[in-house]
Steps between C-alpha positions, in 0.01 A plus 500: 500500500648834400220742576288731292577671171268759354455570131299775335280398209353786301274327246126517563328178396283253686621366832539147360699621196721715722586210732565264206724761337693564821562128556638469146724806551634354825569164329676663202724701734591197713333642812282193562513127437253212512351463847569859609215698655420848368265732686346779295331788678306784349193715514169438331392640269847534347450844348382666826826465699336430834674339796596134467185289520594194291751219540566209261730214592655316204712185506734504200452205265 
């Protein structure tokens, strides 16, 4: 376990597309490997920029 790393993502698409895109970016840059856990946080709706009110946990396949 090495802690938390934050990344800014500026595209505005659907939540599902954003998370899929981010996982692919992390894979391509060697930041994650199979079995790693990624926690995405954000605000809903995406375009409103509210406080964090959403969390998605993804296990890398």
